[in-house]
C-alpha positions, 0 to 999 in steps of 0.5 A: 560701517558705523558713523557719527558726525556733527558740524565740525567732527566725524567718527567712522568705524569700518571692518575691512577684514575678519573682525579687525576694526578701523576707527577714524576720528576728525574734529576741530577743537578750539584750543592751540595744538600745544594745548590739545597735545598736552591734554592727550599726553598728561599723566593725569588725563584720567581726570579729563577723560571720563572713559578712563577710570584709573591709570594703575601703572605708568612709567617713562621708558625713554626720554631724549630730552627734546620732546620724544618719550616712550611710555608704558601705561596701563589704563582701566577704561569704562564703556557704555552703549545703550543699556550695556556697560563694562570696563577693560584694562589695556597695557600700552606702549605710547610714543610721544613726539611733542615737536611733531604733535604726534602720539602713537600707541600699541599693545604692550601686553595682550589681554582682552584686546588682540590688536589695539594700536593707533596714531593721534595727530594734532595740527593747526586748523588750516586750509591745507590740513582740512584739504588733506582730508579730501580725495582728489576725485570725490566731490565735496558734497559726497566727502564725509568730512565736508562739514569741516570745510564749512567750519573752516570758512567761518573760522578763517574770518577771525584769524585771532581764534586758535583752533586745532584739527585733531585726528585719530586712526586706530585699529582694534580687534578683541582677543575673542570674536563675539557672536555675529549678533553682537558685532553691531554692539561692538561697533556701537561701543567704539563710536560711543567711546570716541564720542565721549572722548571728544565731548570730554576734550571739548569740555576742557576748552572753557576751563583752559581758556579761563585759566589762560585769561587769568594768567594773562591778567596776572602777567599784566599786573606784574608788568605794571607793578614793575614799571611803577616800581622802576618809575619810583626808583628813578625819582628816588622815592619808595615803591612800597605800597605802590599798585598793591592789589587786594 
């Protein structure tokens, strides 16, 4: 098993059978579930995730008008691990469900990968969400996700803070099995890819929060301006020039 963790995130890569690998990611992100979901499903998210070099093809195949979409997309992904680097293309079917905050994907066309499928789940960072990560018969100290509970305890002290529990469960298998000596390298690449993805996602947090703060100020300015104009109208005066900002 290959793994990586920090205070509020965990990545694990296991190989249950053959060369099929299972990838699991759990992390806390300081944005709302809607904000995280929108980043994951944005057509131009290659500008966010540095591991995606470009998206040469994207087409919405189905849209029910209520938040469910089926999208066919091709991504050219870059990878780097130690002194090794490269890129590979994947054509995927992506099933997006905005109401449930779930994104599922699977191969649309075999290529370098024989299997490449998974599910993103985005949910509020709550006691129930984190508690679901624990096995009933496993002591907290031995649970690989116990650090998230420590984060939860500190988070619950300030309920005004928005945060999301992001999880990914994925299976992947190369079309051609690499030599035995390179199996560790492939696992390392998988962990490194998710580390980079999580880093990019977290780097979006201050930018989005700054944008939200600016938007709130603009709304407050507009509300104040409208109130002032209404007051002038009631007094029979002219609102021209009132509360004009430079």
